[in-house]
ZADOKE-749015 format. One record per residue (C-alpha): residue in one letter; x, y, z. Coordinates in steps of 0.001 Angstrom, whole numbers, plus 500000, padded with zeros to 6 digits. Example, Ala and Ser with C-alpha at 12.3 -4.5 7.8 and 13.67 -1.06 7.14 Angstrom:
residues 2
A512300495500507800;S513670498940507140;
END
This chain:
residues 1052
X184129124455343980;X183449121846346638;X182032119415344053;X185003119852341700;X187405119242344570;X185586116110345595;X185766114733342034;X189466115500341986;X190046113805345333;X188312110645344132;X190414110644340980;X193570110782343126;X192317108028345386;X191462105753342479;X194918106219341026;X196636105609344359;X198689108811344040;X197786110213347409;X195471109575350274;X192265111494350643;X193292112588354129;X196523114138352901;X194768116182350273;X192105117322352682;X194873118630355015;X196073121018352299;X198960118907350988;X199101119212347213;X200749117300344406;X202591118535341329;X202095122166342283;X198312121978342502;X196964125100344217;X195585124533347707;X191843124690348146;X189600125150351093;X188657121877352706;X184975120993352945;X183365121144356323;X182974118887358141;X186086116904357141;X185506113215356413;X187829110766358109;X190662109018356288;X189379107042353235;X191754104262352129;X192531103849348433;X191149100987346345;X193375097923345855;X195449098173342701;X193705095244340981;X190340096936341483;X191643100254340154;X192851098381337042;X189473096703336662;X187622100024336813;X190079101585334381;X189565098705331933;X185879099587331803;X186507103315331456;X188721102652328458;X185665101301326617;X183987104679326865;X183910106961323857;X184859110659324226;X181261111714323574;X179715109352326113;X176793110790328149;X178950111525331207;X181566113433329252;X185340113011328762;X186146113688332436;X184322110543333461;X186899109709336133;X185682112687338097;X182085111477338029;X182866108227339809;X182197108340343497;X182280105913346371;X179124105765348440;X180845107583351307;X180845110818349289;X177659110014347285;X178216112311344305;X177388109632341696;X175662106283341459;X178025105088338705;X180298103390341226;X179730102542344841;X182397101406347289;X182153099712350625;X184864101044352935;X185803099641356326;X187800102174358328;X188867099643360955;X190531097467358333;X191452100480356225;X190012098832353063;X187716099956350264;X186061097640347768;X183913098311344696;X180476096791345282;X178326098427342566;X179026099504338988;X176248101229337075;X177287102221333543;X174007101731331713;X173670103728328491;X177215105140328583;X178146104185324986;X180661101529325965;X182157099649323007;X184304096547322735;X184401093382324834;X183764093065328548;X187244093253330169;X188259090017331921;X189749092185334692;X186195092648335998;X186635089248337582;X189090090845340052;X186321092862341710;X185844090140344278;X183340092118346363;X181179093283343458;X177491092839344185;X175857094542341192;X177136095037337649;X174937096961335193;X176416097482331715;X173090097476329876;X172195099634326856;X175693099918325423;X177440098476322356;X179427095694323991;X180240092659321877;X181971089321322210;X181076086768324868;X180805086886328637;X184356086370330012;X184913083276332114;X186681085373334750;X183285086495336012;X183076083102337697;X185175084667340494;X182433087147341416;X181103085116344308;X179295088131345819;X177521089136342590;X173767089424343076;X172684091377339974;X174157091066336459;X172486093219333818;X173918093052330286;X170716093662328335;X170630095717325128;X174129095052323820;X175607092976321000;X176954090141323108;X176871086680321566;X178024083106321740;X176733080440324068;X175412081177327531;X178113080567330162;X178007077271332017;X179614078702335160;X176414080411336339;X175891077932339235;X179269079063340615;X177810082522341211;X176292081478344521;X174838084914345295;X173299085585341875;X169642086580342124;X168988088520338902;X170433087680335470;X169405089991332644;X170834089103329200;X167942090275327013;X168275091929323585;X171621090454322597;X172863087867320113;X173323084824322339;X172737081537320541;X172638077777321055;X170507076397323873;X170125077062327588;X172797074971329358;X171560072303331715;X173853073761334357;X171300076538334836;X169482074225337231;X172301074574339743;X171788078282340461;X170886078302344177;X169370081793344542;X168343082880341052;X165037084787341092;X164909086558337714;X166145085132334422;X165747087361331358;X166910085918328010;X164361087549325712;X165188088649322166;X168275086587321449;X168894083748318977;X168601080953321493;X167080077690320335;X166450074067321256;X164219072575323901;X164151074009327401;X166188071788329731;X164297069985332460;X166884071362334882;X165338074818334503;X162547073568336718;X165073072905339494;X165628076630340116;X163103076637342918;X163716080305343796;X162713081595340351;X160114084385340348;X160462085784336836;X161142083797333626;X161540085859330425;X162285083837327266;X160394085780324585;X161615086359321006;X163850083315320568;X163658080015318668;X162908077629321506;X160782074700320389;X159112071553321625;X156943071075324658;X157403073112327813;X158981070831330445;X156710069385333117;X159428070317335606;X158508074008335282;X155428073175337331;X157754072906340320;X158543076626340256;X156269077348343172;X157388080980343517;X157042081891339820;X155130085140339312;X155992086218335744;X156331083974332706;X156959085426329228;X157638082948326400;X155967084710323453;X157146084461319855;X158933081123320043;X158154077728318486;X156752075896321489;X154048073369320679;X151972070533322131;X149636071096325057;X150451073052328176;X151794070761330919;X149335069562333525;X151921070326336195;X151330074053335596;X148229073874337753;X150612074215340706;X151815077654339569;X149326079383341820;X151444082501342393;X151526083506338736;X150623087132338068;X151578087261334360;X151348084417331844;X152156085435328259;X152580082652325668;X151505084599322566;X152732083559319132;X153683079903319598;X152033076670318429;X150436075373321611;X147505073119320829;X144785070984322396;X142276072783324602;X143028075649326964;X143567074024330379;X140906074855332934;X143462075292335702;X144555078610334160;X141308080174335319;X142009079073338890;X145211081146339218;X143529083689341476;X146546086023341610;X146700086343337822;X146787089924336517;X147750089463332849;X146826086500330632;X147821086403326937;X147071083208324994;X146556084599321468;X148480083482318396;X148466079745319168;X146655076678317811;X144325075943320689;X141307073787319954;X137792073809321317;X136330076854322996;X136438078973326105;X134953077500329277;X131353078487329871;X132437080227333041;X135695081988333815;X135751082551337532;X138420083025340150;X140343085807338414;X139240088932340266;X142648090600339858;X142838090182336099;X143462093455334248;X144579092121330836;X142984089206328940;X143838088374325324;X142633085224323497;X141893084639319812;X141332082077317062;X139358079393318865;X137438077192316413;X134646076346318865;X132561073267318256;X129478072125316399;X127271074370318494;X127667078049319287;X129731079211322242;X128070081713324523;X129984084659325885;X131956083485328955;X130830084639332364;X133472087135333469;X131276089432335565;X133707089434338500;X136680090650336422;X135854094234337295;X139517095297337127;X139806094568333404;X141327097359331346;X142160095276328248;X139876092563326843;X140394090709323550;X138250087713322614;X138703087940318849;X137560085159316508;X136627082863319380;X133404081484317827;X131298083424320330;X127527083654319862;X124677085279321742;X124598088805323158;X127396090829324685;X126681090843328441;X125478094236329687;X127967094240332555;X130838094562330021;X129759098122329303;X129866098939333020;X133466097861333596;X134706101305334601;X138390100472334068;X137933099042330572;X139908100955327932;X140322098364325153;X137610095992323874;X138098093689320876;X135276091226320176;X135669091227316395;X135202088271314016;X132688086395316155;X128963085778315665;X127675087941318499;X124087089122318320;X121846091526320169;X122074095266320705;X124462097772322245;X122969099676325213;X121485102958323925;X122469105067326935;X125764104912328748;X126923107821330835;X130067106390332422;X132674104932330136;X136396105241329463;X136637103048326385;X139200104289323865;X139303101305321500;X136169099379320539;X136490096750317798;X133264094868317019;X133874094129313322;X132285091106311620;X129539090068314022;X125744089959313758;X124887092848316082;X121580094587315440;X119523097583316495;X120983101083316496;X124600102092316769;X124123104465319726;X125257108072319752;X127497107639322800;X129505105088320831;X129878107066317599;X130737110227319556;X133811108522320994;X135373108581317525;X135355112376317492;X137503112526320614;X140229110297319167;X138878106873320155;X138712104074317565;X135249102588316965;X134752099780314442;X131240098361314017;X131669097357310364;X130244094159308877;X127267093790311222;X123452093851310976;X122503097175312545;X119463099016311236;X120378102567312199;X123333104753313155;X123171107781315443;X125691110444314406;X126336113515316556;X126532116062313745;X125700113915310735;X129342113504309716;X131385110334309913;X134683110570311774;X137760108977310122;X138074106917313323;X134579105435312895;X134249102433310569;X130690101827309390;X131400099787306250;X128592097269305707;X127502097918309267;X123823097681308473;X121382095260306910;X118983098199306518;X119729101887306783;X117572104849305906;X120520107075304992;X120970106540301246;X123954108896300952;X126437106139301804;X125415102942300067;X128643101317301235;X127200101129304739;X124770098471303508;X125703094796303626;X126712093364300259;X127808096677298789;X129024096472295196;X129696098838292356;X127019101492291709;X124996101065288546;X126192104339287068;X129865103509287588;X131994102072284837;X132941098391285051;X136672097716284828;X138794094699283991;X141820095853285987;X142804097445289289;X146170098945290219;X146826100311293745;X150092101708295126;X149400100800298749;X150564103587301054;X152090105538298167;X151412108221295593;X150071107728292088;X152725106296289782;X153137104580286443;X154984101253286189;X155200098993283114;X152569101047281368;X150103100664284246;X148783103655286167;X148708102829289879;X146284104851291979;X147433106686295094;X146672105322298568;X147964107949300973;X145137108222303510;X146873108460306900;X144072106989309004;X143823103297309780;X142826102722313404;X139172102213312541;X138797103454309013;X136911102800305792;X138330104707302834;X136575104708299467;X138554105863296430;X137435108958294556;X136201106887291617;X134481104455294033;X136081101450292376;X138166100282295345;X138468100783299089;X140327099640302166;X139015098857305631;X141605099025308416;X141402098232312145;X143631098240315221;X146094100203317331;X149791099409317763;X149971098421321408;X153714098989321897;X154085102184319821;X154062105685321254;X151812106790318394;X149953105077315580;X150984105283311957;X149598103222309117;X151996103943306253;X155651102909306104;X158068104655303773;X161622103926302735;X163978105997300589;X165875102945299343;X164488099686298006;X166421097075295993;X164140097232292966;X163984099495289964;X160309100298290637;X161101102221293817;X157988104383293488;X155861101278293895;X157734099513296680;X159155102292298844;X155810102639300644;X153498100151302304;X150195100238304148;X150163098443307499;X147533097603310100;X147785096152313614;X144883093687313295;X142948093657310032;X143446095264306625;X140978094543303829;X141215095809300270;X138118095712298063;X137645095989294321;X134021096932293674;X133760097452289935;X135397094477288266;X133937092714285273;X132947089154286133;X135866087119284839;X139007085241285836;X141851087437287048;X145484087262288021;X145878088996291370;X149453090000292097;X150320091119295628;X153682092823296143;X155363092853299531;X158630094361300787;X159811094459304388;X160671098139304833;X159886098332308550;X163540097915309545;X166948098035307902;X169010095102309113;X168813091338309109;X170125090895312657;X168546087899314406;X166928087087311092;X165970083604312258;X163497085090314722;X160052085667313310;X159377089372312989;X156315090371310958;X153956087419310547;X150385087547309262;X147796085664307204;X146546086523303727;X143135085463302421;X142027086200298859;X138420086187297694;X136858084722300807;X139200081766301079;X139838080861297444;X143491081284298362;X145157081453301765;X148670082171303053;X149246081117306638;X151976082630308839;X153310084699305961;X156697086304306690;X157845088871304096;X161501088934305136;X161694085145305158;X160078084799301724;X162081087615300117;X165323086503301770;X166191089984302985;X164758093316304076;X164049096046301494;X163563093393298828;X160360092791296877;X158473089499297040;X155507088896294745;X152685086406295202;X150267085652292362;X146798084109292563;X144258083035289959;X140923084395291158;X137342084218289914;X135137087311290263;X131389086635290040;X129705089665291601;X132027092470290438;X133686092346293846;X137172091302294934;X138299091008298557;X141865090735299860;X142172090303303627;X145424090620305556;X145012089579309189;X147298089511312237;X146733086307314199;X149025087244317081;X152275085714315827;X155612087455315378;X157217090256317321;X155358093331318541;X158238095453319795;X161533094547318107;X162840095465315605;X159725097600315170;X156619098384317153;X154665098651313903;X153839094967313500;X150973093330311632;X150016093056307950;X151942095076305371;X151440095347301615;X153167097490298961;X151098097131295796;X148092095350294307;X147839094476290616;X144644092920289232;X144455092087285531;X142585089584283332;X144033086090283531;X144569086006279785;X146634089208279741;X150370088636279433;X152942090551281425;X154165093570279445;X157450092935277673;X160105095669277566;X160227097370274200;X163210096120272172;X165805098624271056;X165546099482267334;X167939097535265129;X169285099156261948;X169359095863260050;X166679093165260379;X168049090032261908;X166827086509261896;X165238085569265181;X167223083094267221;X165193080322268794;X165141079899272545;X166718076451272183;X169698077928270347;X170021080647272977;X169929078004275714;X172614076051273862;X174812079134273593;X174342079956277274;X174974076373278308;X178113076165276183;X179330079472277592;X178835078247281137;X180691075008280382;X183510076960278728;X183830079307281698;X183876076349284073;X186507074599281968;X188704077694281878;X188283078115285623;X189368074547286151;X192385075018283924;X193380078138285879;X193014076186289087;X195313073423287866;X197914075914286612;X198015077663289934;X198297074397291844;X201452073608289944;X202907076771291458;X201429076601294953;X201680073315296754;X199461074147299692;X197523077131298411;X193809077447297868;X191930079163295079;X188513080803295270;X186401079722292334;X182940081259292448;X181198081634295810;X182455081497299370;X186040081693300539;X189344080026299801;X190331077255302192;X193850075963302640;X193994072180302346;X196218071726305391;X193763073703307516;X190851071584306344;X192898068476306981;X193609069637310529;X189989070673311055;X188805067137310227;X191653065403312095;X193160064206308821;X189728063183307560;X189406060715310402;X186744058069309651;X185286058813313088;X184393062279311789;X182399060932308876;X178884062288308939;X176219059613308919;X176383057533305722;X176460060480303343;X179604059447301452;X182867061266301928;X181575064065304132;X183489064903307289;X182631067012310296;X185250069482311438;X185844072692313336;X187614075667311802;X188182078886313748;X185468077911316199;X182909077222313458;X181546073732312840;X181891072784309194;X181143069871306888;X183769069054304241;X182675067041301198;X185566065223299527;X185149064549295811;X187483062478293686;X190731064446293599;X192255062939290452;X189629061646288053;X188020063707285319;X184634062849286780;X185712064313290088;X186808067497288366;X183496067755286532;X181505067146289720;X183541069778291572;X183105072446288894;X179427071675288300;X178600071822291999;X180334075183292459;X178873076677289290;X175318075640290175;X175501076832293772;X176960080179292766;X174148080808290277;X171246079994292583;X170255081423295964;X167247080130297888;X166515079429301579;X166113075709300764;X169322075339298752;X172606074689300536;X175028077626300580;X178701076938299968;X181083078456302533;X184038077898300228;X186194075356298440;X189692073988298032;X190362073102294404;X193622071284295154;X191786068243296470;X188259068912295133;X186876069840298561;X183612071653299142;X183037073307302524;X179533073763303921;X178170074931307241;X177594071931309474;X173945070953309752;X172952069976313273;X170327067444312173;X172614066198309383;X170200064999306708;X166757063563306072;X168382060131305978;X169768060711309472;X166525062148310831;X164192059497309399;X166336056392309575;X169057057273312052;X169001057549315864;X165580057104317446;X165926060288319493;X166216062346316314;X163237060707314640;X161188061316317779;X161411065033317003;X159831064550313573;X156260065404314467;X153747065918311694;X154309069665311435;X158063069140311039;X157578066482308356;X155200068728306460;X157727071559306737;X160491069318305359;X158357068135302461;X157417071706301572;X161043072806301851;X162183070129299392;X159404071143297001;X160322074825297208;X164000074126296636;X163323071991293555;X160854074540292196;X163602077157292457;X165994074934290487;X163475074134287781;X162168077668287317;X165541079424287389;X166964080893284203;X169326077933284003;X166437075444284442;X168580073132286562;X167780069439286965;X169325068136290192;X169484064474289036;X170388063053292450;X167602063824294931;X167708061390297835;X167533061662301659;X171298062014302175;X171331065070299897;X168560066799301809;X170373068487304684;X168557069656307801;X169686072456310103;X168881072738313792;X165332073887313013;X164827071101310441;X164951073640307617;X165713071910304322;X168959072639302473;X169223070680299209;X172859069842298466;X175135067834296127;X174762069537292747;X177677067630291216;X175428065692288845;X173059068518287919;X172175069302284317;X170694072217282416;X167389071864280612;X165754073575277667;X161986073217277564;X162077073669273779;X164530070859273295;X164605067811275537;X168199066952274740;X169565070441275453;X172454068832277262;X172253065113276501;X173849062456278655;X177012062103276615;X180022060388278065;X182345063295277268;X182157067050277823;X184607069924277694;X185552069100281259;X186155065434280652;X184035062423281521;X180523063295282684;X179859061714286097;X176715059720286632;X175196059096290064;X174790055533291208;X171374054065290564;X169047054326293524;X165388053695294168;X164771057428294040;X165660057710290362;X163027058128287677;X162672055246285188;X163918057416282314;X167060058247284278;X167860054576284854;X167245053857281171;X169579056666280004;X166831058710278352;X167517062499278151;X166116064114281261;X163602066838282037;X162805068417285434;X160136065722285784;X162934063338286779;X163376065356289985;X159592065338290433;X159683061530290509;X162443061603293138;X160415064071295191;X157450061686295098;X159565058909296591;X160943061298299221;X157408062364300173;X156358058729300598;X159343058141302875;X158613061252304942;X154973060307305553;X155555056594306075;X158861056709307926;X159950053778305725;X162904053535303364;X162264053050299656;X163760049584300007;X163549047625303235;X166078044824303217;X164719041445304230;X166403038099304563;X167108035955301497;X166127038523298905;X162612039207300174;X163059042973300039;X160045045258300497;X159580048140298064;X157736051164299422;X156294052122296038;X154733048662295648;X153075049025299044;X151833052519298245;X150396051442294874;X148548048573296503;X147080050801299231;X146082053395296639;X144096050802294710;X142405049744297957;X141507053362298755;X143531053109301948;X146562055347301384;X146390056682304950;X147457053249306188;X150908054262304969;X151264056967307639;X154124056300310050;X152907054424313112;X155213056573315245;X152893059479314545;X149884057507315792;X147008059987315918;X149284063024316055;X148968063958312407;X146474065803310232;X144715063214308052;X143713065685305350;X147252067014304980;X148687063491305068;X146299062288302383;X147043065331300243;X150765064685300498;X150364060993299685;X148113061650296690;X150576064239295422;X153410061766295855;X151564059153293823;X151060061659291017;X154751062514291116;X155867058871290703;X153800058267287594;X155790056155285134;X155004058628282361;X156912061852283026;X154407063874280982;X151717063089283553;X153737064178286576;X152951067645288003;X155460070479288101;X157186071317291360;X155584074773291401;X152175073080291307;X153231070835294196;X154338073899296200;X151015075663295583;X149059072619296741;X151141072176299898;X150869075904300670;X147099075747300250;X147112078073297265;X145863075472294802;X142779073287295124;X143536069577295123;X140853066929295045;X141413064017297435;X137787062957297679;X138316059821295611;X141450058735297450;X139431056827300041;X137557054811297409;X138847051448296179;X139784051410292506;X138896048769289973;X141747046330289483;X141102046068285725;X141052049794285126;X144055051287283415;X143723054769284880;X143450056491288233;X140723058808289423;X142984061674288486;X142785060671284857;X146355059394284800;X147921056113283916;X148206054050287065;X151625053380288537;X152903049862287923;X154844048240290725;X158602047946290506;X159565044970288414;X162266042555289622;X164492043586286724;X164291047192287740;X164843046476291403;X167891044368290705;X169580047352289113;X169358049371292285;X172576049707294245;X171285048900297746;X174552049834299376;X174357053371298025;X170633053868297824;X170818056885300135;
END
């Protein structure tokens, strides 16, 4: 009764209806029955100011009826004087007869909607915790008035927009927690003005850009949490000035370059986690002098060299994780870490380590997790060990010898994971003669007396008495099923922590290793009830592994095979924060014949729950096939799922000569004459043109009726012309973007847009408008521009604004933009262009772009390629070169032709009917420009223009193509990749289109999935020879007659 009364009294006080003293003296309101007063009686408690009552009410209105504190939430609020609840605390001064709200704690109370601006009226508020709710919108600017605010926790909501710039005005702010939201853009430079900030948590948002130098001015900072974003570039040297910094988490971003030398001053660091970035050069030695360090995670980067011979000065270290160090020409001995006696977690995976494992490792009494896999360690494991707590021991793929001791194998029976596979042991001690499912002994031994399990021997292959097959079908993680006439075998074994599973017919197996570090329990099979594919039985399950997953085919006939790997991201349901890398792993087929680096299923498939297939041509010579999926440490480990690492849905292996099964045709009552593919293409092409023409006619009819209206054609939305005019300030010339023609930057409803203005009256403008919309609507690919909408009245196309404008702008525009084009970015751009063109060429429509040049290659903030300007595109029929010839007239009117540029193929300039090889030529020129940083034509005085292709041809003959590499890159490029790209480019610009490669071949080479010989590129070629080392006709230089035809003013 006393508690209920107290809740009621607080409710009355908050609403200002009566004073607490009056109620306690027995005075009632509205006929409320009197109640016994509590003893002892508290003194008079003044009511809250009206503006603070309104502020609290505005928050309570966001609460749903079924919130955790119930519908009578008013009664659960309590000022600190009564201390019935921690949800709200007041500071009351009896002398001044005032009460003020100083603390609000509404974490996990199912609040929905936007943060009320009235919160800014709580002028004495010191702590505001609204974490773990469903709040959306942005942070209101009225919070700038909270001068007393020390703690602001808004983590785990759906808040978005840019980070507020008023943070320095919060003079008392010490802790800012904004993690797990949807904030975007970059960290404002104003952050450097926060005078007392100690903890800054921005993890798991969509933030991007470089870190501002001003962040290093927050001298009070103790904790910096920036994980799971899209930050890129080098970490600022200024961060070395954060003398009080103790925790630094920047994992799963895009940081690169070497760690700043100034970091040697961060001597108070206790946690340093930079996993899953692209840091390179050697690991700085100063890291191992941070004597207060407790947790060090460097894995998932591109560090070079090897570990120091000695790692001293880290006596407090409990967690050490490093991987993928290439070492040097000589072996790298195990580092001396004998004084790290507090270690509980140790990973030195794939660090090129040789020699024995030091004995003292086995005597680290706190050690629970040991991963030394994929090294070249030798020696034995101690035979007797009485004191140990190890729960996870991963020693796969080393050269360890002797006997696998009984104490080690017995751990697997108590739930521990033990993996000693792929070693050189000679004996295994088993407690009861049986092998635990948590003990992996596959190919553990060079010799082994137990002949019952031949697979334990190194080099295991199909038994002599087993049938040899020419196919293999596995439904990874799923039950047996039949798809397209193929019978896929079941793969439902639930174990995977340290497991070797051999199929019942002994023709295939998998070897799995690892534990999910962030998960409450391990599971190694994902399942999904819905998948956007008709073969749901094949793709609704997947096998996963935290570190390594290897599939083996043991009984294949020696032959050439097509290996098809099917992937589908079924680990989560939504695409929120899709720009952040989630599941990332490497794929290696047949010992390195093919390799996928940093493979991201969701990125490749374009969406979750969607199938993506990768095919490889593989040679099998010893009846054995190996497919290795390996987690290198990149991607997220806790959001949106704790089940990270490799994932695969199905494996299909069939002879290379075997065609894909065709669906059986429906029976026809009367035999019909077969229609050729060229005729079908003509019908389809004509139908498309007819539909486009009708659409255009409908547009014109409607515009006669609506003066200012807009009409949606195919994709995107309808935009009113007057709104687009206002958004671009009446198409002000100052808003023109770069030199990309009539393209204007604008802002519409808070969104930055780019409006492309085509000819509004001519027939060519109409044709370009319709063709562009029709092509974009038919094709979807991450490297093709997506149309936001259109306005047919004035032939306007509306795109999302691209922060880095175009390749023309990035390569030949402002110097500060080009300075961001490091080698990795250039390679990414080149690959993006290739992928986009391959999509066009291999689509059902077989689209030829016809106008590939740097201004039509858009670049977003991450330098992701978006190919645009499809107004001149054509359809192609491989059975008939002139499927849609370059006639002057079409059903839509006059066919537009792009202006001649140096990127055009010779046949395009000459008016010859085109094939996709015309785009291949343009790509070759683009690739030369990307590598060299030079324009196709460099204007000189008095007609002495330089032509990039002439220079490249000359250097190719001299065997010195690498001299073409941009001097701005200096030594910061990869010579092998650069030479590969240049040699590919020279193949693409062959004068004979028949000798140019396809874009899909170019993509495979750039992705490392196709072998490409560059050995002869460094050798001078005979000047009288008519062919290149690739067996192709050499490229003649551009003749003066050809060059004179090029429109220099519009060449980009």
